[in-house]
N, CA, C, O and the ligand as a Tripos MOL2 file, in Angstrom:
@<TRIPOS>MOLECULE
protein
  249   247    63     0     0
PROTEIN
NO_CHARGES

@<TRIPOS>ATOM
      1 N         -48.2810  -35.1580   -9.0900 N.3       1 MET1
      2 CA        -48.9950  -33.8910   -9.3700 C.3       1 MET1
      3 C         -48.8610  -32.9820   -8.2930 C.2       1 MET1
      4 O         -48.9120  -33.4170   -7.1420 O.2       1 MET1
      5 N         -48.6670  -31.5750   -8.5530 N.am      2 LYS2
      6 CA        -48.7020  -30.5950   -7.4930 C.3       2 LYS2
      7 C         -49.7420  -29.6590   -7.8740 C.2       2 LYS2
      8 O         -50.0240  -29.4490   -9.0530 O.2       2 LYS2
      9 N         -50.2940  -29.1150   -6.9310 N.am      3 THR3
     10 CA        -51.3010  -28.0260   -7.0540 C.3       3 THR3
     11 C         -51.0460  -26.6740   -6.0300 C.2       3 THR3
     12 O         -50.4410  -26.6660   -4.9570 O.2       3 THR3
     13 N         -51.5460  -25.8240   -6.5550 N.am      4 LEU4
     14 CA        -51.4580  -24.6510   -5.8230 C.3       4 LEU4
     15 C         -52.8990  -23.8820   -6.0690 C.2       4 LEU4
     16 O         -53.2300  -23.7850   -7.2510 O.2       4 LEU4
     17 N         -53.6670  -23.4050   -5.2200 N.am      5 SER5
     18 CA        -54.9130  -22.7630   -5.3420 C.3       5 SER5
     19 C         -54.6540  -21.1850   -4.9640 C.2       5 SER5
     20 O         -54.0580  -21.0110   -3.9010 O.2       5 SER5
     21 N         -55.0000  -20.1070   -5.6470 N.am      6 CYS6
     22 CA        -55.0240  -18.8630   -5.1570 C.3       6 CYS6
     23 C         -55.6070  -18.5940   -3.6960 C.2       6 CYS6
     24 O         -55.2440  -17.6550   -2.9880 O.2       6 CYS6
     25 N         -56.5710  -19.5590   -3.3400 N.am      7 ARG7
     26 CA        -56.9860  -19.3570   -2.0690 C.3       7 ARG7
     27 C         -56.0110  -19.7020   -0.7900 C.2       7 ARG7
     28 O         -56.0360  -19.2660    0.3610 O.2       7 ARG7
     29 N         -55.2480  -20.5370   -1.3510 N.am      8 ASP8
     30 CA        -54.1600  -21.0760   -0.3820 C.3       8 ASP8
     31 C         -53.1250  -19.8530    0.0170 C.2       8 ASP8
     32 O         -52.4790  -19.8480    1.0650 O.2       8 ASP8
     33 N         -53.0740  -18.8820   -0.9250 N.am      9 VAL9
     34 CA        -52.1450  -17.7750   -0.5130 C.3       9 VAL9
     35 C         -53.0220  -16.5530   -0.1250 C.2       9 VAL9
     36 O         -52.5570  -15.4170   -0.2210 O.2       9 VAL9
     37 N         -54.3050  -16.7800    0.3190 N.am     10 GLY10
     38 CA        -55.1180  -15.8320    0.6990 C.3      10 GLY10
     39 C         -55.9920  -14.7060   -0.2930 C.2      10 GLY10
     40 O         -56.4590  -13.6270    0.0730 O.2      10 GLY10
     41 N         -56.0490  -15.3000   -1.6140 N.am     11 VAL11
     42 CA        -56.6010  -14.6970   -2.6040 C.3      11 VAL11
     43 C         -58.0090  -14.9740   -2.9760 C.2      11 VAL11
     44 O         -58.1180  -16.1010   -3.4600 O.2      11 VAL11
     45 N         -59.0510  -14.3570   -2.9130 N.am     12 ASP12
     46 CA        -60.3000  -14.7620   -3.3500 C.3      12 ASP12
     47 C         -60.5660  -15.0280   -4.8560 C.2      12 ASP12
     48 O         -61.0530  -14.2470   -5.6730 O.2      12 ASP12
     49 N         -60.1520  -16.2610   -5.0370 N.am     13 CYS13
     50 CA        -60.0350  -16.4640   -6.6760 C.3      13 CYS13
     51 C         -60.1290  -18.2040   -6.6050 C.2      13 CYS13
     52 O         -59.7130  -18.9300   -5.7030 O.2      13 CYS13
     53 N         -60.7010  -18.5210   -7.6530 N.am     14 ASP14
     54 CA        -60.8550  -20.2000   -7.8620 C.3      14 ASP14
     55 C         -59.8710  -20.7550   -8.6320 C.2      14 ASP14
     56 O         -59.8820  -21.9420   -8.9570 O.2      14 ASP14
     57 N         -59.0160  -19.9730   -8.9480 N.am     15 PHE15
     58 CA        -57.8530  -20.5170   -9.8490 C.3      15 PHE15
     59 C         -57.1250  -21.4650   -9.1080 C.2      15 PHE15
     60 O         -56.7850  -21.2730   -7.9400 O.2      15 PHE15
     61 N         -56.8370  -22.6480   -9.8560 N.am     16 VAL16
     62 CA        -55.7670  -23.7210   -9.2590 C.3      16 VAL16
     63 C         -54.6390  -24.1670  -10.4070 C.2      16 VAL16
     64 O         -54.9120  -24.7180  -11.4740 O.2      16 VAL16
     65 N         -53.4720  -23.8450   -9.9960 N.am     17 ALA17
     66 CA        -52.5650  -24.0810  -10.7990 C.3      17 ALA17
     67 C         -52.1350  -25.6010  -10.5350 C.2      17 ALA17
     68 O         -52.0740  -26.0490   -9.3900 O.2      17 ALA17
     69 N         -51.8250  -26.4080  -11.7370 N.am     18 GLN18
     70 CA        -51.1330  -27.9600  -11.3840 C.3      18 GLN18
     71 C         -49.9800  -28.0670  -12.2400 C.2      18 GLN18
     72 O         -49.8110  -27.4590  -13.2970 O.2      18 GLN18
     73 N         -49.1250  -28.9740  -11.6380 N.am     19 GLY19
     74 CA        -48.1700  -29.4330  -12.7480 C.3      19 GLY19
     75 C         -47.4690  -30.5330  -12.0040 C.2      19 GLY19
     76 O         -47.8200  -30.9470  -10.8990 O.2      19 GLY19
     77 N         -46.3480  -31.0120  -12.7730 N.am     20 GLN20
     78 CA        -45.6490  -32.2210  -12.3400 C.3      20 GLN20
     79 C         -44.5650  -31.7390  -11.3930 C.2      20 GLN20
     80 O         -44.1050  -32.5010  -10.5420 O.2      20 GLN20
     81 N         -44.1410  -30.4590  -11.5310 N.am     21 THR21
     82 CA        -43.0100  -30.0330  -10.5940 C.3      21 THR21
     83 C         -43.5510  -28.8250   -9.8720 C.2      21 THR21
     84 O         -44.6050  -28.2550  -10.1540 O.2      21 THR21
     85 N         -42.7970  -28.5320   -9.0100 N.am     22 GLU22
     86 CA        -43.0900  -27.0560   -8.1440 C.3      22 GLU22
     87 C         -42.8850  -26.0010   -9.1820 C.2      22 GLU22
     88 O         -43.7080  -25.1000   -9.3460 O.2      22 GLU22
     89 N         -41.7230  -26.1150   -9.9240 N.am     23 GLN23
     90 CA        -41.3390  -25.1370  -11.0360 C.3      23 GLN23
     91 C         -42.6830  -24.9640  -12.0570 C.2      23 GLN23
     92 O         -43.0680  -23.8660  -12.4600 O.2      23 GLN23
     93 N         -43.1870  -25.9830  -12.3250 N.am     24 GLU24
     94 CA        -44.1560  -25.7610  -13.4340 C.3      24 GLU24
     95 C         -45.5910  -25.0550  -12.6680 C.2      24 GLU24
     96 O         -46.4140  -24.3170  -13.2100 O.2      24 GLU24
     97 N         -45.5820  -25.4730  -11.4590 N.am     25 VAL25
     98 CA        -46.8290  -24.8280  -10.6560 C.3      25 VAL25
     99 C         -46.5470  -23.2390  -10.5440 C.2      25 VAL25
    100 O         -47.3970  -22.3830  -10.7860 O.2      25 VAL25
    101 N         -45.2720  -22.9920  -10.1530 N.am     26 MET26
    102 CA        -44.9860  -21.5830   -9.8700 C.3      26 MET26
    103 C         -45.0760  -20.8530  -11.2560 C.2      26 MET26
    104 O         -45.5020  -19.6980  -11.2610 O.2      26 MET26
    105 N         -44.6990  -21.4580  -12.4410 N.am     27 GLU27
    106 CA        -44.7950  -20.7590  -13.6310 C.3      27 GLU27
    107 C         -46.2920  -20.3770  -14.0990 C.2      27 GLU27
    108 O         -46.6120  -19.2890  -14.5790 O.2      27 GLU27
    109 N         -47.1040  -21.4130  -13.8830 N.am     28 LYS28
    110 CA        -48.5820  -20.9760  -14.1440 C.3      28 LYS28
    111 C         -48.9660  -20.1850  -13.0750 C.2      28 LYS28
    112 O         -49.5370  -19.1450  -13.4020 O.2      28 LYS28
    113 N         -48.7990  -20.4030  -11.7600 N.am     29 ALA29
    114 CA        -49.1280  -19.1290  -10.8080 C.3      29 ALA29
    115 C         -48.9190  -18.0160  -11.1690 C.2      29 ALA29
    116 O         -49.7660  -17.1290  -11.0620 O.2      29 ALA29
    117 N         -47.6260  -17.8190  -11.7240 N.am     30 ALA30
    118 CA        -47.0040  -16.4330  -11.9610 C.3      30 ALA30
    119 C         -47.8380  -15.8940  -13.2070 C.2      30 ALA30
    120 O         -48.4010  -14.7990  -13.2080 O.2      30 ALA30
    121 N         -47.8470  -16.7170  -14.1760 N.am     31 GLN31
    122 CA        -48.6400  -16.2430  -15.2640 C.3      31 GLN31
    123 C         -50.0770  -15.7760  -15.0620 C.2      31 GLN31
    124 O         -50.5480  -14.7680  -15.5890 O.2      31 GLN31
    125 N         -50.8340  -16.7420  -14.1140 N.am     32 HIS32
    126 CA        -52.0460  -16.3860  -13.9230 C.3      32 HIS32
    127 C         -51.9340  -15.0560  -13.0270 C.2      32 HIS32
    128 O         -52.7000  -14.1780  -13.4250 O.2      32 HIS32
    129 N         -51.3540  -14.7900  -12.1890 N.am     33 ALA33
    130 CA        -51.1720  -13.6900  -11.4010 C.3      33 ALA33
    131 C         -50.9260  -12.2760  -12.3020 C.2      33 ALA33
    132 O         -51.4380  -11.1790  -12.0770 O.2      33 ALA33
    133 N         -50.1470  -12.5720  -13.2050 N.am     34 ARG34
    134 CA        -49.8580  -11.3170  -14.1830 C.3      34 ARG34
    135 C         -51.2410  -11.0150  -15.0560 C.2      34 ARG34
    136 O         -51.6550   -9.8650  -15.2040 O.2      34 ARG34
    137 N         -51.8570  -12.0860  -15.5730 N.am     35 GLN35
    138 CA        -52.8440  -12.0010  -16.5230 C.3      35 GLN35
    139 C         -54.2760  -11.5320  -15.5690 C.2      35 GLN35
    140 O         -55.0760  -10.6870  -15.9700 O.2      35 GLN35
    141 N         -54.3910  -12.2080  -14.3510 N.am     36 ASP36
    142 CA        -55.8100  -11.9930  -13.7720 C.3      36 ASP36
    143 C         -55.6560  -10.9990  -12.6440 C.2      36 ASP36
    144 O         -56.6340  -10.3520  -12.2710 O.2      36 ASP36
    145 N         -54.4170  -10.8460  -12.0610 N.am     37 HIS37
    146 CA        -54.4420  -10.1150  -11.0000 C.3      37 HIS37
    147 C         -53.5420   -8.9150  -11.1200 C.2      37 HIS37
    148 O         -53.3570   -8.1230  -10.1950 O.2      37 HIS37
    149 N         -52.9460   -8.8170  -12.4130 N.am     38 GLY38
    150 CA        -52.1750   -7.6940  -12.7190 C.3      38 GLY38
    151 C         -50.8850   -7.4440  -11.9290 C.2      38 GLY38
    152 O         -50.4290   -6.3040  -11.8420 O.2      38 GLY38
    153 N         -50.3350   -8.4250  -11.3930 N.am     39 PHE39
    154 CA        -49.0280   -8.5200  -10.9710 C.3      39 PHE39
    155 C         -47.9760   -8.2700  -12.1800 C.2      39 PHE39
    156 O         -48.0910   -8.9500  -13.2000 O.2      39 PHE39
    157 N         -47.0680   -7.4060  -12.0820 N.am     40 ALA40
    158 CA        -46.0910   -7.3530  -13.0710 C.3      40 ALA40
    159 C         -45.1650   -8.4070  -12.5900 C.2      40 ALA40
    160 O         -44.7990   -9.1720  -13.4820 O.2      40 ALA40
    161 N         -44.6930   -8.6400  -11.4050 N.am     41 ASP41
    162 CA        -43.7010   -9.6710  -11.1490 C.3      41 ASP41
    163 C         -44.3480  -10.0140   -9.7450 C.2      41 ASP41
    164 O         -45.1070   -9.2690   -9.1250 O.2      41 ASP41
    165 N         -43.8500  -11.4730   -9.2850 N.am     42 ILE42
    166 CA        -44.3500  -12.0330   -8.0480 C.3      42 ILE42
    167 C         -43.1280  -11.5090   -6.9670 C.2      42 ILE42
    168 O         -41.9740  -11.9030   -7.1380 O.2      42 ILE42
    169 N         -43.4270  -10.7270   -6.0100 N.am     43 PRO43
    170 CA        -42.4560  -10.2290   -5.0700 C.3      43 PRO43
    171 C         -41.7520  -11.5590   -4.3650 C.2      43 PRO43
    172 O         -42.4520  -12.5720   -4.3660 O.2      43 PRO43
    173 N         -40.6950  -11.6340   -3.8840 N.am     44 PRO44
    174 CA        -39.8460  -12.6160   -3.2500 C.3      44 PRO44
    175 C         -40.6820  -13.0460   -2.0760 C.2      44 PRO44
    176 O         -40.6790  -14.2380   -1.7700 O.2      44 PRO44
    177 N         -41.3760  -12.2060   -1.4120 N.am     45 GLU45
    178 CA        -41.9670  -12.7450    0.0080 C.3      45 GLU45
    179 C         -43.3350  -13.4360   -0.5240 C.2      45 GLU45
    180 O         -43.8290  -14.3050    0.1940 O.2      45 GLU45
    181 N         -43.8990  -13.1380   -1.6010 N.am     46 LEU46
    182 CA        -45.1090  -13.8340   -2.0150 C.3      46 LEU46
    183 C         -44.8150  -14.9940   -2.7040 C.2      46 LEU46
    184 O         -45.6390  -15.9080   -2.7030 O.2      46 LEU46
    185 N         -43.5580  -15.1180   -3.4100 N.am     47 GLN47
    186 CA        -43.0560  -16.2670   -3.9560 C.3      47 GLN47
    187 C         -42.8790  -17.3260   -2.7370 C.2      47 GLN47
    188 O         -43.2700  -18.4840   -2.8790 O.2      47 GLN47
    189 N         -42.3190  -16.9140   -1.6280 N.am     48 ALA48
    190 CA        -41.9790  -17.8200   -0.5990 C.3      48 ALA48
    191 C         -43.3920  -18.2540   -0.0940 C.2      48 ALA48
    192 O         -43.5270  -19.4550    0.1400 O.2      48 ALA48
    193 N         -44.2790  -17.5690    0.0700 N.am     49 LYS49
    194 CA        -45.7370  -17.9280    0.6370 C.3      49 LYS49
    195 C         -46.4280  -18.8900   -0.5410 C.2      49 LYS49
    196 O         -47.1250  -19.8440   -0.1970 O.2      49 LYS49
    197 N         -46.2110  -18.6040   -1.8670 N.am     50 VAL50
    198 CA        -46.7360  -19.3370   -2.8850 C.3      50 VAL50
    199 C         -46.0170  -20.8670   -2.8430 C.2      50 VAL50
    200 O         -46.6460  -21.9220   -2.9310 O.2      50 VAL50
    201 N         -44.7480  -20.7590   -2.7080 N.am     51 LYS51
    202 CA        -44.0810  -22.1040   -2.6750 C.3      51 LYS51
    203 C         -44.3330  -22.8350   -1.3310 C.2      51 LYS51
    204 O         -43.9760  -24.0130   -1.3060 O.2      51 LYS51
    205 N         -44.8310  -22.3770   -0.3350 N.am     52 ALA52
    206 CA        -45.1670  -23.0400    0.8760 C.3      52 ALA52
    207 C         -46.5210  -23.6400    0.7550 C.2      52 ALA52
    208 O         -46.8800  -24.7090    1.2490 O.2      52 ALA52
    209 N         -47.2730  -22.7670   -0.0110 N.am     53 ALA53
    210 CA        -48.6480  -23.4350   -0.2530 C.3      53 ALA53
    211 C         -48.9300  -24.3790   -1.3270 C.2      53 ALA53
    212 O         -50.0730  -24.7240   -1.6280 O.2      53 ALA53
    213 N         -47.8630  -24.7930   -1.9030 N.am     54 ILE54
    214 CA        -47.8770  -25.8360   -3.0080 C.3      54 ILE54
    215 C         -48.1550  -27.1630   -2.3500 C.2      54 ILE54
    216 O         -47.4770  -27.4660   -1.3680 O.2      54 ILE54
    217 N         -49.0100  -27.9200   -2.7570 N.am     55 HIS55
    218 CA        -48.9730  -29.3490   -2.1570 C.3      55 HIS55
    219 C         -49.2020  -30.5210   -3.2030 C.2      55 HIS55
    220 O         -49.6740  -30.2870   -4.3150 O.2      55 HIS55
    221 N         -48.8720  -31.6980   -2.8190 N.am     56 ASP56
    222 CA        -48.8590  -32.7100   -3.5570 C.3      56 ASP56
    223 C         -50.5080  -33.1360   -3.5230 C.2      56 ASP56
    224 O         -51.2700  -33.1380   -2.5570 O.2      56 ASP56
    225 N         -50.7350  -33.4500   -4.7630 N.am     57 LYS57
    226 CA        -52.1950  -34.1330   -4.9520 C.3      57 LYS57
    227 C         -52.1100  -35.5570   -5.3360 C.2      57 LYS57
    228 O         -51.2620  -35.9570   -6.1340 O.2      57 LYS57
    229 N         -53.0610  -36.3930   -4.7250 N.am     58 GLU58
    230 CA        -53.0070  -37.7180   -5.0320 C.3      58 GLU58
    231 C         -53.8280  -37.7890   -6.4780 C.2      58 GLU58
    232 O         -54.8790  -37.1690   -6.6380 O.2      58 GLU58
    233 N         -53.3240  -38.4840   -7.3490 N.am     59 THR59
    234 CA        -54.1260  -38.7900   -8.4760 C.3      59 THR59
    235 C         -54.8330  -40.0790   -8.4870 C.2      59 THR59
    236 O         -54.3870  -41.2110   -8.6740 O.2      59 THR59
    237 N         -56.1190  -39.6420   -8.2290 N.am     60 THR60
    238 CA        -57.0810  -40.9480   -7.9070 C.3      60 THR60
    239 C         -57.8040  -41.3040   -9.3150 C.2      60 THR60
    240 O         -58.4160  -42.3650   -9.4350 O.2      60 THR60
    241 N         -57.7170  -40.4860  -10.2400 N.am     61 ALA61
    242 CA        -58.2270  -40.5500  -11.6260 C.3      61 ALA61
    243 C         -57.6300  -41.5200  -12.4610 C.2      61 ALA61
    244 O         -56.4430  -41.3560  -12.7420 O.2      61 ALA61
    245 N         -58.2920  -42.5970  -12.9560 N.am     62 ALA62
    246 CA        -57.6250  -43.6300  -13.7790 C.3      62 ALA62
    247 C         -56.8530  -42.9670  -15.1090 C.2      62 ALA62
    248 O         -56.2480  -43.6930  -15.8980 O.2      62 ALA62
    249 ZN        -56.0770  -15.9540   -8.8610 Zn       63 ZN63
@<TRIPOS>BOND
     1     1     2 1
     2     2     3 1
     3     3     4 2
     4     3     5 am
     5     5     6 1
     6     6     7 1
     7     7     8 2
     8     7     9 am
     9     9    10 1
    10    10    11 1
    11    11    12 2
    12    11    13 am
    13    13    14 1
    14    14    15 1
    15    15    16 2
    16    15    17 am
    17    17    18 1
    18    18    19 1
    19    19    20 2
    20    19    21 am
    21    21    22 1
    22    22    23 1
    23    23    24 2
    24    23    25 am
    25    25    26 1
    26    26    27 1
    27    27    28 2
    28    27    29 am
    29    29    30 1
    30    30    31 1
    31    31    32 2
    32    31    33 am
    33    33    34 1
    34    34    35 1
    35    35    36 2
    36    35    37 am
    37    37    38 1
    38    38    39 1
    39    39    40 2
    40    39    41 am
    41    41    42 1
    42    42    43 1
    43    43    44 2
    44    43    45 am
    45    45    46 1
    46    46    47 1
    47    47    48 2
    48    47    49 am
    49    49    50 1
    50    50    51 1
    51    51    52 2
    52    51    53 am
    53    53    54 1
    54    54    55 1
    55    55    56 2
    56    55    57 am
    57    57    58 1
    58    58    59 1
    59    59    60 2
    60    59    61 am
    61    61    62 1
    62    62    63 1
    63    63    64 2
    64    63    65 am
    65    65    66 1
    66    66    67 1
    67    67    68 2
    68    67    69 am
    69    69    70 1
    70    70    71 1
    71    71    72 2
    72    71    73 am
    73    73    74 1
    74    74    75 1
    75    75    76 2
    76    75    77 am
    77    77    78 1
    78    78    79 1
    79    79    80 2
    80    79    81 am
    81    81    82 1
    82    82    83 1
    83    83    84 2
    84    83    85 am
    85    85    86 1
    86    86    87 1
    87    87    88 2
    88    87    89 am
    89    89    90 1
    90    90    91 1
    91    91    92 2
    92    91    93 am
    93    93    94 1
    94    94    95 1
    95    95    96 2
    96    95    97 am
    97    97    98 1
    98    98    99 1
    99    99   100 2
   100    99   101 am
   101   101   102 1
   102   102   103 1
   103   103   104 2
   104   103   105 am
   105   105   106 1
   106   106   107 1
   107   107   108 2
   108   107   109 am
   109   109   110 1
   110   110   111 1
   111   111   112 2
   112   111   113 am
   113   113   114 1
   114   114   115 1
   115   115   116 2
   116   115   117 am
   117   117   118 1
   118   118   119 1
   119   119   120 2
   120   119   121 am
   121   121   122 1
   122   122   123 1
   123   123   124 2
   124   123   125 am
   125   125   126 1
   126   126   127 1
   127   127   128 2
   128   127   129 am
   129   129   130 1
   130   130   131 1
   131   131   132 2
   132   131   133 am
   133   133   134 1
   134   134   135 1
   135   135   136 2
   136   135   137 am
   137   137   138 1
   138   138   139 1
   139   139   140 2
   140   139   141 am
   141   141   142 1
   142   142   143 1
   143   143   144 2
   144   143   145 am
   145   145   146 1
   146   146   147 1
   147   147   148 2
   148   147   149 am
   149   149   150 1
   150   150   151 1
   151   151   152 2
   152   151   153 am
   153   153   154 1
   154   154   155 1
   155   155   156 2
   156   155   157 am
   157   157   158 1
   158   158   159 1
   159   159   160 2
   160   159   161 am
   161   161   162 1
   162   162   163 1
   163   163   164 2
   164   163   165 am
   165   165   166 1
   166   166   167 1
   167   167   168 2
   168   167   169 am
   169   169   170 1
   170   170   171 1
   171   171   172 2
   172   171   173 am
   173   173   174 1
   174   174   175 1
   175   175   176 2
   176   175   177 am
   177   177   178 1
   178   178   179 1
   179   179   180 2
   180   179   181 am
   181   181   182 1
   182   182   183 1
   183   183   184 2
   184   183   185 am
   185   185   186 1
   186   186   187 1
   187   187   188 2
   188   187   189 am
   189   189   190 1
   190   190   191 1
   191   191   192 2
   192   191   193 am
   193   193   194 1
   194   194   195 1
   195   195   196 2
   196   195   197 am
   197   197   198 1
   198   198   199 1
   199   199   200 2
   200   199   201 am
   201   201   202 1
   202   202   203 1
   203   203   204 2
   204   203   205 am
   205   205   206 1
   206   206   207 1
   207   207   208 2
   208   207   209 am
   209   209   210 1
   210   210   211 1
   211   211   212 2
   212   211   213 am
   213   213   214 1
   214   214   215 1
   215   215   216 2
   216   215   217 am
   217   217   218 1
   218   218   219 1
   219   219   220 2
   220   219   221 am
   221   221   222 1
   222   222   223 1
   223   223   224 2
   224   223   225 am
   225   225   226 1
   226   226   227 1
   227   227   228 2
   228   227   229 am
   229   229   230 1
   230   230   231 1
   231   231   232 2
   232   231   233 am
   233   233   234 1
   234   234   235 1
   235   235   236 2
   236   235   237 am
   237   237   238 1
   238   238   239 1
   239   239   240 2
   240   239   241 am
   241   241   242 1
   242   242   243 1
   243   243   244 2
   244   243   245 am
   245   245   246 1
   246   246   247 1
   247   247   248 2
@<TRIPOS>SUBSTRUCTURE
     1 MET1         2 RESIDUE 1 A MET
     2 LYS2         6 RESIDUE 1 A LYS
     3 THR3        10 RESIDUE 1 A THR
     4 LEU4        14 RESIDUE 1 A LEU
     5 SER5        18 RESIDUE 1 A SER
     6 CYS6        22 RESIDUE 1 A CYS
     7 ARG7        26 RESIDUE 1 A ARG
     8 ASP8        30 RESIDUE 1 A ASP
     9 VAL9        34 RESIDUE 1 A VAL
    10 GLY10       38 RESIDUE 1 A GLY
    11 VAL11       42 RESIDUE 1 A VAL
    12 ASP12       46 RESIDUE 1 A ASP
    13 CYS13       50 RESIDUE 1 A CYS
    14 ASP14       54 RESIDUE 1 A ASP
    15 PHE15       58 RESIDUE 1 A PHE
    16 VAL16       62 RESIDUE 1 A VAL
    17 ALA17       66 RESIDUE 1 A ALA
    18 GLN18       70 RESIDUE 1 A GLN
    19 GLY19       74 RESIDUE 1 A GLY
    20 GLN20       78 RESIDUE 1 A GLN
    21 THR21       82 RESIDUE 1 A THR
    22 GLU22       86 RESIDUE 1 A GLU
    23 GLN23       90 RESIDUE 1 A GLN
    24 GLU24       94 RESIDUE 1 A GLU
    25 VAL25       98 RESIDUE 1 A VAL
    26 MET26      102 RESIDUE 1 A MET
    27 GLU27      106 RESIDUE 1 A GLU
    28 LYS28      110 RESIDUE 1 A LYS
    29 ALA29      114 RESIDUE 1 A ALA
    30 ALA30      118 RESIDUE 1 A ALA
    31 GLN31      122 RESIDUE 1 A GLN
    32 HIS32      126 RESIDUE 1 A HIS
    33 ALA33      130 RESIDUE 1 A ALA
    34 ARG34      134 RESIDUE 1 A ARG
    35 GLN35      138 RESIDUE 1 A GLN
    36 ASP36      142 RESIDUE 1 A ASP
    37 HIS37      146 RESIDUE 1 A HIS
    38 GLY38      150 RESIDUE 1 A GLY
    39 PHE39      154 RESIDUE 1 A PHE
    40 ALA40      158 RESIDUE 1 A ALA
    41 ASP41      162 RESIDUE 1 A ASP
    42 ILE42      166 RESIDUE 1 A ILE
    43 PRO43      170 RESIDUE 1 A PRO
    44 PRO44      174 RESIDUE 1 A PRO
    45 GLU45      178 RESIDUE 1 A GLU
    46 LEU46      182 RESIDUE 1 A LEU
    47 GLN47      186 RESIDUE 1 A GLN
    48 ALA48      190 RESIDUE 1 A ALA
    49 LYS49      194 RESIDUE 1 A LYS
    50 VAL50      198 RESIDUE 1 A VAL
    51 LYS51      202 RESIDUE 1 A LYS
    52 ALA52      206 RESIDUE 1 A ALA
    53 ALA53      210 RESIDUE 1 A ALA
    54 ILE54      214 RESIDUE 1 A ILE
    55 HIS55      218 RESIDUE 1 A HIS
    56 ASP56      222 RESIDUE 1 A ASP
    57 LYS57      226 RESIDUE 1 A LYS
    58 GLU58      230 RESIDUE 1 A GLU
    59 THR59      234 RESIDUE 1 A THR
    60 THR60      238 RESIDUE 1 A THR
    61 ALA61      242 RESIDUE 1 A ALA
    62 ALA62      246 RESIDUE 1 A ALA
    63 ZN63       249 GROUP 0 **** ****
């Protein structure tokens, strides 16, 4: 499981994207950015920042 929170990229927002792959997380984050932050598109520089902020999450829940 991979996660990315808006806070990790410096946005004051509690949204956390989760997915099995980096790609899935990126898609969820992009969709959230469009809907809630008014981004038409994620600029390449922010995409790089977002990718760097994605981390693996231990799945502790049964
Ligand atoms: Zn957000």
